[in-house]
C-alpha positions, 0 to 999 in steps of 0.5 A, a space after each residue: 588229206 587228198 586233192 581232187 580238181 574240177 573245171 565244171 563240178 561234174 567231172 573230177 580228177 582222180 584224188 591224189 594224196 598231198 606231199 609234204 616236204 621235211 615233215 614227220 609221219 603223223 596221223 592228220 585229219 581235216 586239212 582245211 586248205 584255203 588260198 590265202 586271201 591276201 596272197 591267193 598264190 599261196 595255199 595254207 592248211 590247218 590239219 588236226 594232228 591225231 596222237 595216241 599214247 599209252 595209258 599213264 600217270 599224266 592221263 590220270 592227271 588230266 581233267 576229268 579222268 573218270 569221264 575219260 575212263 567211261 569213254 575208254 569202255 567204248 574204245 581205248 583210244 577215245 581216252 588215250 588219243 589227243 589232238 591239236 592243231 597244225 599249220 602248213 603252207 604250199 605254193 601249188 596246193 599239192 606239195 606242202 611244208 608242214 610245221 611239226 610244232 603245234 599251232 594250236 595247243 590244247 591249252 591250260 587244263 580245264 575240265 573239258 579239254 586235252 581229249 580226242 577232238 581238241 584243236 579241230 580248226 575250222 575252214 577259213 580265216 576271217 579278217 576282223 576288226 581289233 578290240 581297240 579301234 586304233 589298232 589295225 584288224 586281225 585275223 580270226 580263226 575258230 576251233 572247236 572245244 569241249 569234245 565228247 561233252 554236251 556243251 561243244 563250242 567254238 573258240 575264237 583265236 586271233 592273229 596279226 595280219 600275215 602273222 602265221 609264221 615268223 623269221 625270229 631272232 633272240 636279243 643276241 642277234 641272228 641274220 638271214 640272206 634271201 635267194 636271188 629275187 626280182 622285184 617291182 616297186 620302189 619301197 621295202 615294207 615289213 610287217 614286224 614286231 621287236 622288243 623295246 631293245 630289239 631291232 632289224 636292218 636290211 642290206 640290199 645286195 646284188 645276186 652275188 651277195 655284194 652289198 649295193 652302194 647306198 643300201 649297206 647294213 651300216 647305212 640302214 636306219 634301224 627299225 623297231 616297234 610292232 607294225 603291219 607296214 613299215 618302210 625301210 630307209 637308208 642314210 636317214 630317211 632314203 627309202 627309194 629302191 626304184 634304181 634296182 627294180 627288175 634286177 636280181 637282188 638279195 636281201 640280208 636281214 639282221 635281227 635282234 629280239 625280233 619277228 619278221 612276219 612278211 616283207 614286200 616291195 611296194 610303189 
């Protein structure tokens, strides 16, 4: 919620509140901010959102209403508050974009959930092996469960590598154009997922938005599948983008029933 810095772990800067761009006013706990290991110039955070509601028929329908009402004898909010997990990111560790949609919901109703304390995410992301030895590694994160009960435990959630947020399109299609960017390298690599009928195509443009010869959308080989690292090609297998490296370019990305999690330029 606040950030303070130190060069020697003895003297500390005055704590300053984090700033949030285009994010709703919400009550938050435990932001759990870390540099993202695979791109440490980026900060990611996993705050817990606190939502208090009036007592209602929905509360009576939630699991274990008798225990909820016993808690409310201590404080009404112990029964009428619920929590879930959010996600946010930053480039400077001080100004964040926070998504309003829950990153981790309380989940299907069971005896011990939908309570004040659900969705508290633990600090850190851990790269772990997939259950299938042929599959690539995953990211694991952990949340507390069964708050207010004696059997409080941790649950592991898993994500694809770099799979925190995606650019998504339905089957009818959609497209996005990046801001001008300057890249180094000779290949464009995607981390993506499509349906069997879905696809991604990419056009390389100059800074003014004009398609570059040899890298037009119609020349892009259709990309489909589900991969952490797929090289985009044009004109039936040509991938070399070295001729435009160091120049300001844009990417026009056209998608159908697909998620694009990240892209990067590589040698």
